[in-house]
C-alpha positions in Angstrom: 19.5 4.7 -30.3 21.2 7.5 -28.3 21.3 8.1 -24.6 22.5 11.6 -23.6 24.1 12.4 -20.3 22.8 15.4 -18.4 24.9 18.6 -17.9 25.6 17.7 -14.3 26.4 14.2 -13.1 27.8 14.2 -9.5 27.0 11.7 -6.8 23.5 13.0 -6.0 22.4 13.4 -9.6 24.1 10.1 -10.7 21.9 8.0 -8.4 18.8 9.7 -9.6 19.8 9.5 -13.2 20.5 5.8 -13.1 17.3 5.1 -11.2 15.3 6.9 -13.9 17.1 5.3 -16.8 14.9 2.9 -18.7 16.3 1.0 -21.6 13.9 -0.6 -24.1 14.8 -4.0 -25.5 18.3 -3.5 -26.7 19.1 -7.0 -27.9 21.3 -6.9 -31.0 21.1 -3.1 -31.2 23.9 -0.5 -31.3 23.5 2.2 -28.7 25.4 5.5 -28.4 26.0 7.2 -25.1 26.6 10.8 -25.7 28.7 12.4 -23.0 29.1 15.8 -24.7 26.4 17.6 -22.7 28.3 16.7 -19.5 29.9 19.8 -17.9 30.0 19.2 -14.2 30.9 15.8 -12.9 32.8 13.7 -10.5 33.8 10.0 -10.4 30.1 9.1 -10.2 29.9 10.0 -13.9 32.3 7.1 -14.6 30.2 4.8 -12.6 27.2 5.8 -14.7 29.1 5.1 -18.0 30.1 1.7 -16.8 26.6 0.9 -15.5 24.9 1.9 -18.8 27.5 -0.3 -20.7 26.7 -3.2 -18.3 23.0 -2.8 -18.7 23.2 -2.6 -22.5 25.5 -5.6 -22.7 23.4 -7.6 -20.3 20.6 -7.3 -22.8 22.7 -8.3 -25.8 23.3 -4.8 -27.1 26.4 -2.9 -27.9 27.4 0.5 -26.6 29.6 3.2 -28.1 30.5 6.2 -25.9 31.2 9.5 -27.7 31.8 13.0 -26.7 34.1 12.3 -23.7 35.8 15.5 -22.6 39.5 15.5 -22.0 38.9 16.0 -18.3 36.6 13.0 -18.1 39.1 10.9 -20.0 41.9 11.9 -17.6 39.6 11.0 -14.7 39.1 7.6 -16.3 42.9 7.2 -16.6 43.4 8.0 -12.9 40.9 5.3 -11.9 42.3 2.8 -14.5 39.0 2.6 -16.3 39.9 3.7 -19.9 39.6 0.1 -21.2 36.0 -0.1 -19.9 35.0 3.0 -21.8 
C-alpha cells in the first residue's frame, strides 16, 4: 500500500493531514510513503514522516519512504533524523 504526501506540508497542514490519516490494518504489510509530491514544507513534514512510521510499526507493518527531495534530506540531517527515515 502507498501513502502519498500532499504538495504542501507545513505546520498548519501537517496537523490536519495527520488527523485525517487513517491506516487500515497494516499488520505484516509493507507500506510505502511517497514524499515525491511534497514541494513546500517545513520541519513539520519530518514530524509527519516519523509519525507515519511510528503508526505503521505500532501495528506490525513496515514502512519504506521514497521520493525524499534533497532539501528534505538536508533538513533531516540538520535535525539528526536521517536514521529515522
